[in-house]
C-alpha positions as CSV (number, residue, x, y, z in Angstrom):
1,X,-49.3,15.4,-68.2
2,X,-46.0,17.8,-67.6
3,X,-43.6,18.3,-70.3
4,X,-41.1,15.8,-69.5
5,X,-38.6,18.4,-69.3
6,X,-40.1,19.0,-65.9
7,X,-39.4,16.1,-64.6
8,X,-35.8,17.4,-62.8
9,X,-35.1,17.2,-59.4
10,X,-32.5,20.1,-57.6
11,X,-31.6,19.6,-54.2
12,X,-30.5,22.4,-52.6
13,X,-26.6,21.9,-51.5
14,X,-24.6,23.0,-48.4
15,X,-25.2,26.7,-48.0
16,X,-22.4,26.7,-45.9
17,X,-20.0,25.3,-48.2
18,X,-18.2,28.1,-50.8
19,X,-19.5,25.6,-53.4
20,X,-23.1,25.5,-52.3
21,X,-23.3,29.3,-52.1
22,X,-21.8,29.1,-55.9
23,X,-24.5,26.8,-57.2
24,X,-27.1,29.1,-55.4
25,X,-26.2,31.9,-57.5
26,X,-25.7,30.0,-60.6
27,X,-29.6,28.6,-59.5
28,X,-31.2,32.2,-59.2
29,X,-28.9,33.8,-62.3
30,X,-29.7,31.5,-65.1
31,X,-33.4,30.9,-64.3
32,X,-33.2,27.4,-63.3
33,X,-35.9,25.9,-61.4
34,X,-34.4,23.5,-58.5
35,X,-37.8,22.3,-58.1
36,X,-39.4,20.4,-60.8
37,X,-42.7,18.7,-59.2
38,X,-43.5,15.2,-61.4
39,X,-47.0,15.2,-62.9
40,X,-50.3,15.9,-60.8
41,X,-52.8,13.3,-60.8
42,X,-55.5,16.0,-59.8
43,X,-57.5,17.6,-61.9
44,X,-57.1,21.5,-63.6
45,X,-55.1,23.4,-65.3
46,X,-51.4,22.8,-64.9
47,X,-50.0,25.8,-64.0
48,X,-47.1,27.7,-66.2
49,X,-43.0,27.2,-65.5
50,X,-43.1,30.7,-63.9
51,X,-45.2,29.5,-61.0
52,X,-43.5,26.0,-60.6
53,X,-40.3,28.3,-60.3
54,X,-41.9,30.9,-57.1
55,X,-43.1,27.7,-55.7
56,X,-39.5,26.1,-55.5
57,X,-38.3,29.5,-54.6
58,X,-41.0,29.8,-52.0
59,X,-40.4,26.0,-50.1
60,X,-36.6,26.6,-50.7
61,X,-36.6,29.7,-48.7
62,X,-37.7,27.4,-45.3
63,X,-34.0,26.0,-45.5
64,X,-32.8,29.8,-45.4
65,X,-34.7,31.6,-42.8
66,X,-34.7,30.6,-39.3
67,X,-38.9,31.1,-37.4
68,X,-38.8,31.2,-33.5
69,X,-38.7,28.7,-31.9
70,X,-42.3,28.9,-30.4
71,X,-43.7,29.7,-34.2
72,X,-44.6,26.5,-34.9
73,X,-47.4,24.8,-32.9
74,X,-45.5,21.7,-31.8
75,X,-48.9,19.7,-30.6
76,X,-49.8,20.3,-34.4
77,X,-46.6,19.5,-35.6
78,X,-46.9,21.0,-39.0
79,X,-44.8,24.0,-41.2
80,X,-47.8,25.7,-43.0
81,X,-47.4,27.5,-46.2
82,X,-50.9,29.4,-47.4
83,X,-52.2,31.2,-50.5
84,X,-54.5,34.3,-50.1
85,X,-56.5,35.1,-52.7
86,X,-56.6,32.7,-56.1
87,X,-53.0,31.9,-57.9
88,X,-51.3,29.3,-60.1
89,X,-48.8,28.9,-57.0
90,X,-51.5,27.5,-54.9
91,X,-51.6,24.2,-57.0
92,X,-47.6,24.1,-57.5
93,X,-47.4,24.2,-53.4
94,X,-49.6,21.0,-53.5
95,X,-47.7,18.9,-56.3
96,X,-44.4,20.0,-54.3
97,X,-45.9,18.9,-50.5
98,X,-46.2,15.5,-52.1
99,X,-43.0,15.2,-53.2
100,X,-41.1,17.3,-50.6
101,X,-43.6,16.1,-47.6
102,X,-41.6,18.1,-44.9
103,X,-40.2,22.0,-44.0
104,X,-37.9,22.8,-41.2
105,X,-38.1,19.3,-39.6
106,X,-42.3,19.2,-39.9
107,X,-44.8,17.8,-41.8
108,X,-45.2,20.0,-44.8
109,X,-49.2,21.6,-45.6
110,X,-50.7,23.9,-47.9
111,X,-53.1,26.1,-46.9
112,X,-55.4,28.3,-48.9
113,X,-57.1,31.4,-47.3
114,X,-59.4,32.6,-49.5
115,X,-60.2,35.9,-47.0
116,X,-58.4,37.7,-44.6
117,X,-61.0,36.8,-41.7
118,X,-59.3,32.9,-42.7
119,X,-55.5,34.1,-42.3
120,X,-54.5,32.0,-39.2
121,X,-51.8,29.7,-38.2
122,X,-49.1,29.5,-40.8
123,X,-45.0,29.9,-41.5
124,X,-45.5,31.4,-44.9
125,X,-48.3,33.3,-46.5
126,X,-47.9,33.9,-49.9
127,X,-50.3,37.1,-51.1
128,X,-51.8,36.9,-54.9
129,X,-51.8,39.6,-56.9
130,X,-55.8,39.7,-56.7
131,X,-55.4,40.8,-53.2
132,X,-53.1,43.3,-53.6
133,X,-55.5,46.2,-53.4
134,X,-56.1,45.2,-49.1
135,X,-52.1,44.9,-48.6
136,X,-52.4,47.3,-45.3
137,X,-55.8,45.1,-44.3
138,X,-53.4,41.9,-44.9
139,X,-50.1,43.5,-43.1
140,X,-52.4,45.0,-40.2
141,X,-53.2,40.9,-39.6
142,X,-50.2,39.4,-39.5
143,X,-48.1,42.4,-38.0
144,X,-45.8,41.0,-34.9
145,X,-46.6,37.5,-36.2
146,X,-43.8,35.4,-37.1
147,X,-45.2,35.1,-40.7
148,X,-42.7,35.5,-43.9
149,X,-45.1,37.6,-46.3
150,X,-44.3,36.8,-50.4
151,X,-46.0,38.7,-53.1
152,X,-45.7,39.4,-56.4
153,X,-46.5,42.4,-57.2
154,X,-44.2,45.9,-58.0
155,X,-43.7,48.2,-54.5
156,X,-44.8,44.8,-52.2
157,X,-41.9,44.6,-50.4
158,X,-41.4,48.1,-50.3
159,X,-45.0,48.3,-48.6
160,X,-44.0,45.8,-46.2
161,X,-43.9,42.6,-47.5
162,X,-40.9,40.6,-46.8
163,X,-40.3,38.8,-49.8
164,X,-41.6,39.9,-53.2
165,X,-41.1,38.2,-56.5
166,X,-39.7,40.5,-59.6
167,X,-38.7,39.9,-63.2
168,X,-35.3,41.3,-64.4
169,X,-33.7,40.4,-68.0
170,X,-36.3,37.5,-68.3
171,X,-35.6,36.2,-64.9
172,X,-37.5,35.8,-62.0
173,X,-35.2,37.2,-58.3
174,X,-36.6,38.1,-55.5
175,X,-36.2,41.0,-53.1
176,X,-36.2,41.1,-49.1
177,X,-37.5,44.2,-46.9
178,X,-35.5,43.3,-43.8
179,X,-37.2,46.0,-41.7
180,X,-40.3,43.8,-42.4
181,X,-38.4,40.6,-41.6
182,X,-37.2,41.7,-38.6
183,X,-40.1,43.0,-37.4
184,X,-41.8,39.2,-38.1
185,X,-38.5,37.9,-36.3
186,X,-37.5,35.9,-38.7
187,X,-33.3,35.7,-39.3
188,X,-31.7,35.4,-43.1
189,X,-28.9,33.7,-44.2
190,X,-26.9,35.7,-45.6
191,X,-25.6,33.9,-48.2
192,X,-29.3,34.2,-49.4
193,X,-29.3,37.9,-48.6
194,X,-26.2,37.5,-51.6
195,X,-28.8,36.1,-54.5
196,X,-31.7,38.6,-53.3
197,X,-32.1,42.5,-53.7
198,X,-32.3,44.4,-50.5
199,X,-35.3,47.5,-50.9
200,X,-36.2,49.9,-48.1
């Protein structure tokens, strides 16, 4: 069972309001978890709080980033978040999908790619640390595709990733590579940029 203190579930406020922006800042600066899933009925080790926080960030990015209209196959009606390689974040995202169900008006679906050859349709691709040695190949594979590529390794954003998680003063933060976002034709809400960090 997941610790009862993880039973609280935060909802993102209206990002267009001043109060909404203030709460976004509080969420990031206080290391609060804006999505905390309920206990999983599945087997296996329960991921740590850090992984749930990152999964929550990944999901809520869908509310502050716009994908091109033709980037989601209308016949499949799915919004796909995929994990490349093995990471505890995969299980967190699966739990999240059972809670949230939808993203961007589409059915939220979690995929697991174990190799570069398996990379297929998705809107978000999280790169596990075990795959960071092949970043150049990964970025080449998804080049010019409307995919938000996320990682958690030093220098990930500088090397071409769209978003990278890092720890500063014992808090999980995120940084953006705006060139990578532009190449993927992704539009990010200025409010989200304000609580992140821009790298070149």
